[in-house]
N, C-alpha and C positions, 0 to 999 in steps of 0.2 A: 412367608406369603400368607395372606388371608383373603377371604372372599368378601367383596364390598357389596353392601346393599345398594341398589340403584333406583333412581327415580324413573318415572315414565311408565310405559305399559308393563303390567306385572309379569306378562308371559315372556318378556325379553330375558335372555340369559344374563346372569350376573357376570361382572368382570373381575378378574384377579387384580389385586393391587399390592404394591410394595411401598411402604412408607419410608424406607431407606433404600439406597441402591442395592438391587439384587446382586448376589455373589457372582452369578453367571449372567452377564448382560445379554449375551447372544441367545441363550436359552429363554430368558425372560422376554426378550424381544419377539422371538418366535411365538411364545405363548400369548402375549398380549395382542399381537397382530391377528392371530387365529381367533381370539375371543372377540375382538372388535369386528372382524368380518362376519363372524357368526351372529353377533348382535344386530348388525345392519341387515343381514339376511332374514333374521327372525322378524324384523319390522316390515318385511314384505318388499324391500328394495335391494338393489345390488350396490356394491361399492362404486361401481362405474356410474350408476345413475345418480347417487348422492354427490360424487365428485363433480359430475357434469353440472349439477345445480350451482355448486360453489364456483366452478370454473367460469360459468357464464356470467355470474354476478361480478366476479373479479375482473373478467375480460372487459366488461362494460366500463368499469372504473378506469382500467388501464387505457382503454381507447380514449376516454375523456382527457386523461392526463397527457397522452401523446399529442392529441389535437391542440390542447392548450399550449404545450411547449412549442409546437410547430407555428402557432400564431404569435409566439413571443410573449405570452402572458405569464404572470407570476402564479405558479401552481400553489405555492404555500399561502395559506391565509395570513394576512397581516392585520392586527387589531391594535389600536392605540390604547395605551394604559389608561389614559384619561377617560375613554369610553367605558372601560371595565369599572373604573372607580365610580363613575357617574351612573352606571347601569344603563348606558345608552348604546351598547353594541348593536348595530343594525341586524335585523333578523336574517338577512341574506348572508351576513358574515358568520353568524352562529351556525347557519346551515352548512356553509363551506367548511367550518371547523369540524362539524360532525361528519361530513363526507370525507374529508382529507385526513383527519386525525392528527394534525400538526398545526403549529401556530408560531408566528413571530409576534411578540408583544413589543411594540415600539414605545420607547421612553419609559420602560418599566421602572428604571431608576434614572435620575438626572445624569446626563453625560459626564459632568464634572465630578459627580460622586463616584461613578464607576472608575474613572481615570485615577481619582485619588485612592480608591481601594487597590487598584493595580500597583501604584507606587508603594502603598503600605505593605502589600504582600512581599514586594521585593525587599523592603527594609526589614521585614520580619524574618525572611529566610536568610538574608545576608548577615543580619545582626546576630543570628544564631548559628552561623558557620555551616549552613546546610550544604553548600557546594563542596566544602572541604570534607564533610563527613559522608557525602552521598555514596552509597554502596552499589548503585546500579538498579535497574528495574526490579521491583519486588515480585512481579508476575510476568509470565511470558507474553500474555496477550498485549498489554500496553507497552511492553518492552519492544514489540515488533515495529513500532512506528518509526524508529530509526534515528531520532534526534535525542541527545542526552543532556540533561533530563528534559523531557517534554511534559510528562505527567508527574507532578510533584506530589509525593505522599504526605501531604500536609492537610490537616483537617480542622485545626483549632485556632487559626489565625483570627484576630479580631474582625477583619473584613468579611471572612466567610460567615462567621456567626452573626455579625450585624445584619448581613443580607438574609440569612435563614430566619431570623426572628423579627424581621421588619414587618410593619403594617402592610407595606406595598407587596411584599412577597406573599403574606398570608391572604391578601385579597385576590391575587392572581391564582394562587393554588385553590382557593375556594371556588372561584369561577370555573377553573378547569375540572375540579372534582364534580361539579354540578352537571357536567356534560354526561356523566355516568348515571345509570340507574342503580342507586345505592340502597334501595329498599324493595323487597319482594317477598312474597309468601310469609308475611308477618315478621320478617327479619330485617333489621337495619344493618347492612353489611359493613358500612363505615360511616364516620361523621365527616361530611364534606367540608365543614367549617373549622376543622382542627387538624393541623399537620403535625407529623411526628419528627420533623427536623432531621431527616435522614442525612448523615454527614458523608460527604464524598470529597474528592480531591480537586486539584487545580491543574489546569493545563496552561503552560506558557511556552509558546513557540516563537523564537526570535526572527527578525527579518533576515533573509538570506538562507533560512533553514531549508534543508531537504528532508522530507518526511515521507515514509512509505505509506502513510494512511492506515486505515483499518478496513478490512474486507466486509462486505455486507453480511449482517448477522442479526439476531435478535436475542433479547435478554430475559424473557419471562420464565425460563426454565430450560431443562433438557429432557431427558427421558421421563422425568416426573410428570410432564404434561400429559403423557399417556398412561402412566403407571401408578399414580397416587389417587386416592379416593376423591380428594377435594377437586382436583382438576378433571377427573372423569365426570364429576357432577357439573363443573363449570362448562365443559364442552359437550354436555349430554346431548344437545340437539344434533350434533354431527353424527352421532352413532345410534340414535334411537328412532330413526325414521322421520324426524321432524326438522330436517336441516334448514328448511325455509324459515324457521323461528330463531335460528342462531343470530345473536346480537353481540357484536364485539364491545358494546358499551354496557353490558350487563355484568355487574360485579358479583353476582351470586356465587358463593362457594370459593371465591378467589382469596378471601381474607382469612381462611381457616388455618392454613399451614404453610410453612416455608418451602422453598425449593430443596432438591436434594443437596446435601452438604458437599462442598468442593470448592475449587479455586475460582469458579465463575458464578457462584451462587449469589442471590440477593435475599436476605432474610426478610425484607420489608415488601409489602405490596405497594407498588407505585402506580397511580393512575396514568401519570405522564412522567417520562424522563425529561430532563431539561438542563439547560445551562444558561448562565447570565454572562453576557459579553463584558469583558474588561478592556477591550480595545476595539477599534473599528476594523472590520474584516470584509473584504470583497468576496463575491460569490465564487470566484475562480481561484481562491488561494487556500486550497486544501481544507474545505469546510465540510460540514455535515451534509450527507445525502440520505434520503429515505425513500421507501416505496410507500407513498402516501395513500394507502388503501387499508383501512382498519380491518376489512373483511378478509384480508390475505391470510390471517392466522388460520382460518378454516381450510384454505387451500394447503397450507403447510402441514396441518394436522392430518389431513386425509391423503395427501400425496404418497406417503410410504405404504399405503394399503393397496395401491395399484399393482398389477401383475408384473410390471417391469422392474420392481424393486425386490431384491433378495429378501427372503423371509427373516433373516437375522439382521437386517439393515433398516434404519429409519432415515434414509436419505442423508446419512453421515452424522446424524445427531447421536451423541453419546454423553457420558458424564465427564466433568472436568474440562470441557471445551464448550465454547459458545455455540449456540444453535446456528448452523450455517445456512445461508440462502445463496444460491448460485445458479449459473446457466445450466449446469448439468441436470438438476432436478426441477428448477423453478424458472425456466426461461421466460414465461409470461410475466412474472413479477419483475424481472430485470429490465423489461421494456419501460417500466414506469419509474426507475430510479431518478430522483430529482433533488437537486441541491437547494439549499436555502438561498434567499436573496441576500444582497448586501446588508450587513448589520453594523450598528454603531455601538460603541461602549454604552452600557446601560440598557440596551435591548435584551430581551430574553427569548430563548428558543425552546420549544416544547414538542414532544412527539409521544403518541399513544404507546403504552408500555409493551404492546404486542408488535410494534411496528418494526419492519426490516429497516436497518440503518447501517451506515458506514461512514467513513471519513475519506475524502478523496486525497490522493497523494499530491505533493507539491514539490517543485524544484525552485530554489532561490526565491523563497516566499517574500512577497512585498508587504511590509508592515508586520506588526505583531499579530499573533493569533492567541489571545489570552481569554480564558473562561473560568468561571467557578461552576462546578457541577452541582446543581440544586434541583431535585425532582419535586413532584407532588406526591406525598406519601401520607394519605389521610389516616387519622386515628381509627384503628380497628384491632381486633384481637391479635392478629399477627404482628402488627406494628407496635402494639403495647408491649409485647414480649421483648422485641428487639430494643425498645426504648430503654429498658433496664441495662442492657449491654452498653448502649450509647452513654447513659449517665455515668457508668463506671469508667468508660474510656475518657470522657470529658474530665472527670475528677482527677485522673492520673496523667492526662496528656497522651494516652496510648492511641495506637491505630484502632479504629473500630473493628468489631469481630468479622465483618464481611471482607476485610482487606488484609493484605499481607502484614504480618506482625513486625513492622519496621520500627515503630515507636520513636521516631526522631524527636518528637516534641516533648517528651517526658521531662526533660531538664530545661526547657526553654522558659525563661522567667516571665516573658511578656505574652504568653499564650492566653487565650480566652479561658475563663474559669466559670464554675457554677455560680459564683457570686455576681457575675456579669450578666446573667440571664434576666430578661425582662418578663413580663407576664405571658407574652406569647411563647417565649422560650421555655419557661417553666411548665406551662401547660403542654407544650409539645413534647417534653421529655417526661411527662407523667408526674411532675413534682406538685402540681395542683390539678384539680378536676376541671 
């Protein structure tokens, strides 16, 4: 353990920090909670007062969402790709995106291209005997969805890489990255116009499938959100008496270091998580749900400091498990859980990296539910480091470092290779500047 220098008022006490998971999680939790409470108190406010500011802000957003749903309105913003390409997205839609932190891009790719990619993925896995060789879920989290296999541990199919390095994907990623404040205090935290091509998996859920879904959770980190220096700086306004200045769209300090290592970590900084639809999906067929309130992260970060939570507990957050959001500790947020609208193959779906999300269960699914997971992961120091790992994985057909070491594609002759990269792909993997 070391003592971190902190920004803000010089008289505020410094916070302890651990850049790797502490050996005694419970003891470290007690220590950091005591230090955070002391820091808030030194600012002249109480934890309860600071939390009340956040709760009121979040409650107002939740009330808006509940009212929109009651009126039968679409809570999720929907923007046409053509408007993004032309730079003609209406100002009111930009404001809704900033307010809700999520988006459906209609027609991101032509419908026929997405359907063709879906067929090509099937040809790719079947031609390489994936189903004969499949050894079961490589991690417990995605293994819990209940259908086998639903999440394919495949990363280097030509369709996935064609989508990742396409002009249309780069244009949408740059549009989304630009919603963030990426420069402050003389520092450029990331390049909004350059993506790092973070590789992820494929989901294919067949008609008639029963799936248990995924519980509401979030992915920006675990205990490292309170315990590492970079995140203490990123969330500084929550703990230094300036909570009103907290901005969920401020990238300051988020790009400096990765999450704690473990089975649920993400080495990259993602402005938005996302997927591209490879099939048409109705809104009631086991689809993504979010709490479309970007400010909810402040609620989640401060909630464990209230008196009704044990001193060695962070509302269930620990290492090697996703950050849970639930009725027990976060009932206000659960009121706002909202599913995506109907989507068609070629549409893409995006949500702020801090956003609470889950996947609804489904019984006897109608139609396919197929997606490629492709986020927005802009070029920054953290992503540049991970890009070296990605280059190595691509060159050997290995599973990338953030994922279980299953390596199905190493011997597949028709996988995408470094030679197939275009200028966007080469730049995204750090092979050109």
